[in-house]
C-alpha positions in Angstrom: 0.0 0.0 0.0 1.4 3.4 -1.0 0.4 6.3 1.1 0.8 9.1 -1.4 0.8 12.3 0.7 2.2 14.5 -2.1 -0.5 13.5 -4.5 -3.2 14.3 -1.9 -1.6 17.7 -1.3 -1.7 18.5 -5.0 -5.3 17.3 -5.4 -6.6 19.2 -2.4 -4.7 22.4 -3.4 -6.1 22.2 -6.9 -9.6 21.5 -5.7 -9.5 24.6 -3.4 -8.1 26.8 -6.2 -4.9 27.5 -4.3 -1.4 28.1 -5.7 1.8 26.6 -4.2 2.8 30.1 -3.1 -0.5 30.5 -1.2 -0.1 27.2 0.7 3.5 28.0 1.4 2.6 31.4 2.8 -0.1 29.9 5.0 2.4 27.4 6.4 5.3 29.8 6.7 7.5 27.8 4.4 8.9 28.2 0.8 6.8 27.3 -2.2 9.7 25.1 -3.4 9.0 22.9 -0.3 5.4 22.5 -1.4 6.5 21.7 -5.0 8.9 18.9 -3.7 6.0 17.4 -1.7 3.8 17.3 -4.7 6.5 15.6 -6.9 7.2 13.1 -4.2 10.8 14.3 -3.7 10.2 15.0 0.0 7.4 14.7 2.6 6.0 17.4 4.9 7.2 17.5 8.5 4.7 15.7 10.8 4.4 18.9 12.8 3.0 20.7 9.7 0.1 18.2 9.2 -2.5 19.9 11.4 -1.9 23.3 9.7 -1.9 21.6 6.3 -5.2 20.0 6.9 -6.6 23.3 8.2 -5.4 25.0 5.0 -7.5 22.7 2.9 -10.4 22.4 5.4 -10.1 18.6 5.8 -9.1 16.1 8.5 -5.5 15.0 8.8 -6.6 11.5 7.7 -7.8 13.0 4.4 -4.2 14.0 3.6 -3.2 10.3 3.2 -4.4 8.7 0.0 -4.2 5.0 -0.7 -2.9 4.3 -4.2 -5.6 3.9 -6.8 -5.2 0.2 -7.3 -5.8 -0.5 -3.6 -8.7 1.9 -3.6 -10.3 0.1 -6.6 -9.9 -3.3 -4.9 -11.6 -2.0 -1.7 -14.5 -0.5 -3.7 -14.9 -3.7 -5.8 -15.1 -5.7 -2.5 -17.8 -3.4 -1.1 -19.9 -3.7 -4.3 -19.7 -7.5 -4.3 -20.2 -8.2 -0.6 -21.8 -5.3 1.2 -25.1 -3.4 1.1 -24.3 0.0 -0.3 -24.8 2.5 2.5 -24.9 6.2 1.7 -21.5 6.6 3.3 -20.1 3.8 1.2 -21.6 5.3 -1.9 -20.2 8.7 -1.3 -16.7 7.2 -0.4 -16.7 5.2 -3.6 -17.9 8.0 -5.8 -15.4 10.5 -4.4 -12.5 8.0 -4.8 -13.4 7.2 -8.3 -13.8 10.9 -9.2 -10.2 11.3 -7.9 -9.0 8.4 -10.0 -10.6 9.8 -13.1 -9.2 13.3 -12.4 -5.7 11.8 -12.4 -6.4 9.6 -15.4 -9.6 10.2 -17.4 -8.9 7.1 -19.4 -8.7 4.8 -16.4 -10.9 2.0 -17.7 -10.9 0.1 -14.4 -12.2 3.1 -12.6 -14.9 3.7 -15.3 -16.0 0.1 -15.0 -16.3 0.4 -11.3 -18.2 3.7 -11.7 -20.8 1.9 -13.8 -21.0 -1.0 -11.2 -21.5 1.6 -8.5 -24.4 3.3 -10.2 -26.0 0.0 -11.2 -25.8 -1.3 -7.6 -27.2 2.0 -6.2 -30.0 1.9 -8.7 -30.9 -1.7 -7.7 -30.7 -0.8 -4.0 -32.9 2.2 -4.5 -35.5 0.0 -6.4 -35.5 -2.5 -3.5 -36.1 0.3 -1.0 -38.8 1.8 -3.3 -40.5 -1.6 -3.4 -40.5 -1.9 0.4 -42.1 1.6 0.7 -44.8 0.7 -1.9 -45.6 -2.5 -0.1 -46.5 -0.4 2.9 -48.5 2.0 0.8 -50.6 -0.7 -0.9 -51.8 -1.9 2.5 -53.0 1.6 3.3 -54.5 2.4 -0.1 -55.3 -0.9 -2.0 -57.5 0.9 -4.6 -54.8 3.4 -5.6 -53.9 2.1 -9.1 -50.7 4.2 -9.3 -49.2 2.5 -6.3 -49.4 -0.9 -8.1 -48.2 0.6 -11.4 -45.1 2.0 -9.6 -44.6 -1.4 -7.9 -44.7 -3.1 -11.2 -42.0 -0.8 -12.5 -39.6 -1.3 -9.5 -40.1 -5.1 -9.2 -38.6 -6.7 -12.3 -37.9 -4.0 -14.9 -34.5 -5.3 -15.9 -34.2 -7.8 -18.7 -32.1 -10.2 -16.7 -34.5 -10.5 -13.8 -37.9 -10.1 -15.5 -39.1 -13.6 -14.8 -38.2 -13.4 -11.1 -39.6 -9.9 -11.0 -42.9 -11.1 -12.5 -43.1 -13.9 -9.9 -42.4 -11.5 -7.1 -45.0 -9.0 -8.4 -47.6 -11.8 -8.7 -47.0 -13.2 -5.3 -47.3 -9.9 -3.5 -50.2 -8.4 -5.6 -52.5 -11.3 -6.5 -54.2 -11.3 -3.1 -55.0 -7.6 -3.5 -56.5 -8.2 -7.0 -58.8 -10.9 -5.6 -59.9 -8.8 -2.6 -60.3 -5.6 -4.7 -61.5 -6.7 -8.2 -62.6 -3.1 -8.9 -58.9 -2.2 -9.1 -58.8 -2.8 -12.9 -55.3 -1.4 -13.4 -53.9 -3.9 -10.9 -55.8 -6.7 -12.6 -54.4 -5.7 -16.0 -50.8 -5.6 -14.7 -51.2 -9.0 -13.0 -52.7 -10.6 -16.2 -49.8 -9.4 -18.2 -47.3 -10.7 -15.6 -49.0 -14.1 -15.5 -49.0 -14.5 -19.2 -45.3 -13.6 -19.2 -44.8 -16.5 -16.7 -47.1 -18.8 -18.7 -49.5 -19.0 -15.8 -52.4 -19.2 -18.3 -55.1 -20.7 -16.0 -54.5 -18.1 -13.3 -54.6 -15.3 -15.9 -57.9 -16.6 -17.3 -59.3 -16.7 -13.7 -58.5 -13.0 -13.3 -59.9 -12.2 -16.8 -63.2 -13.8 -15.8 -63.2 -12.6 -12.1 -64.9 -9.3 -12.6 -66.4 -7.4 -15.5 -64.2 -4.8 -17.2 -65.4 -1.2 -17.1 -67.5 0.0 -20.0 -64.6 1.8 -21.7 -62.3 -1.2 -21.4 -64.4 -4.2 -22.2 -62.2 -4.8 -25.2 -59.4 -5.8 -22.9 -61.0 -9.2 -22.3 -60.6 -10.2 -26.0 -57.1 -8.7 -26.1 -55.9 -10.7 -23.0 -57.5 -13.9 -24.2 -55.8 -13.4 -27.5 -52.5 -12.8 -25.7 -52.8 -16.2 -24.0 -53.5 -17.9 -27.3 -50.5 -16.1 -28.9 -48.3 -17.2 -26.0 -49.4 -20.8 -26.5 -48.5 -20.5 -30.2 -52.1 -20.4 -31.5 -51.6 -17.3 -33.8 -54.8 -17.8 -35.8 -56.9 -17.9 -32.7 -55.2 -14.8 -31.3 -55.8 -12.9 -34.5 -59.5 -14.0 -34.4 -59.9 -12.7 -30.8 -58.1 -9.4 -31.5 -60.3 -8.8 -34.5 -63.3 -8.7 -32.3 -62.2 -5.4 -30.7 -64.8 -2.7 -31.7 -63.6 -0.5 -34.5 -64.9 2.6 -32.7 -62.7 1.9 -29.6 -59.8 4.3 -29.7 -57.5 2.6 -27.2 -58.8 -0.9 -28.1 -57.9 -0.5 -31.7 -54.5 1.0 -30.8 -53.7 -1.9 -28.4 -54.8 -4.5 -31.0 -52.7 -2.7 -33.6 -49.6 -3.0 -31.4 -50.2 -6.7 -31.0 -50.6 -7.3 -34.8 -47.4 -5.3 -35.3 -45.5 -7.6 -32.9 -46.8 -10.6 -35.0 -45.6 -8.9 -38.2 -49.2 -8.6 -39.3 -48.5 -5.2 -40.7 -51.6 -4.5 -42.8 -53.9 -5.5 -39.9 -51.8 -3.2 -37.6 -52.1 -0.3 -40.0 -55.9 -0.8 -40.2 -56.1 -0.8 -36.4 -54.0 2.3 -36.0 -56.1 4.2 -38.6 -59.3 3.0 -36.8 -57.9 4.2 -33.5 -57.2 7.7 -34.8 -60.6 7.9 -36.4 -62.3 7.0 -33.1 -60.3 9.5 -31.1 -62.1 12.4 -29.4 -60.7 16.0 -29.4 -58.2 16.7 -28.0 -57.0 13.6 -29.9 -54.4 11.2 -28.6 -51.6 10.6 -31.1 -50.3 7.2 -30.0 -51.7 5.5 -33.1 -50.4 8.1 -35.5 -46.9 7.8 -34.1 -47.1 4.0 -34.5 -48.2 4.6 -38.1 -45.3 6.9 -38.8 -42.8 4.4 -37.3 -44.4 1.4 -39.1 -44.5 3.1 -42.5 -40.9 4.1 -42.1 -40.0 0.5 -41.2 -41.8 -0.8 -44.3 -40.1 1.8 -46.5 -43.3 3.5 -47.3 -41.9 7.0 -47.0 -44.7 9.0 -48.6 -47.2 7.5 -46.1 -44.7 8.1 -43.3 -44.5 11.7 -44.2 -48.3 12.0 -44.3 -48.4 10.5 -40.7 -45.8 13.0 -39.4 -47.7 15.9 -41.1 -50.9 14.7 -39.4 -49.1 14.8 -36.1 -48.1 18.4 -36.7 -51.7 19.3 -37.7 -53.3 17.7 -34.6 -50.8 19.3 -32.3 -51.6 22.7 -33.7 -55.4 22.3 -33.9 -56.1 20.3 -30.7 -53.3 21.5 -28.4 -52.3 24.9 -29.9 -48.8 23.5 -30.1 -46.7 24.9 -33.0 -43.2 25.0 -31.7 -42.5 22.3 -29.2 -39.8 19.7 -29.4 -42.3 17.2 -30.7 -43.2 19.5 -33.6 -39.6 20.1 -34.4 -39.0 16.3 -34.3 -41.8 15.7 -36.7 -40.5 18.4 -39.1 -37.0 16.9 -39.0 -38.4 13.4 -39.7 -40.4 14.8 -42.7 -37.2 16.5 -44.1 -35.2 13.3 -43.6 -37.8 11.1 -45.3 -38.1 13.5 -48.2 -34.4 13.6 -48.7 -34.1 9.8 -48.6 -37.0 9.6 -51.1 -35.1 11.9 -53.6 -31.8 10.1 -53.2 
């Protein structure tokens, strides 16, 4: 282990915006002495350490820095074996900041920085889950609580199956006790289909009637089950029963057809969805049309979809200069350029 006092002096002096002359004057020594400390030629007299720490506004312990390799090993150990406390996080972040100040191309430090943020994010999600589990007991009809819980319990691709199982285990009892919480029922059905718990999903689908504005969801979910079983024709048949005048029903059916590469059916659903929209009209379906037409190389129709977005934003939302409008204009320009070339 290399206790690099000179490196710490240089770093602290730089962070505080001090010159070698200023530090030397504060300590009553020559600036050449400070220079020799920083280059490692000599070390400060032990009697000067209290004054040196006071000059930088730190503790004496902060003057002694372990070399970067040892620091990285310590941080890596903490990330692998310990729960990341706020103190540990701040220590690791500060240490890695110093490493990267000394060498911005320190790949090992950059990798640890990524691990640090990933672990903190996971720890924060776990804590958020614990808080939401308390909240759902107090407000079991608050749909947003369960939506948030779904987000923090299994969002990462590598744990989605275990996340689904956890979400189902915790929330299924609430869905059975409070069938009127339709958002929770929808989230659970989706999670169960993802886990291939088809019978349990069907039980929830049949457990309580869907609200008038979302009756279409029964056909969509039953179709999802058939698609997951590999029965594509039956899934298409069920999705085709969604009323054509249902704005969100047609949009959600269109997204399902799109995932099955049933592009013409998807396009028809997106067009029906937009036709059924009430002012101020939602633009989900038109965005989906723009993306799908672009994917299919149908640039003229993609341009028309983007132009429709601009028109609706202006007429329904009085929006003529937002980032979305600018994005649509840029897409139109790009597609027209590609069409010419």
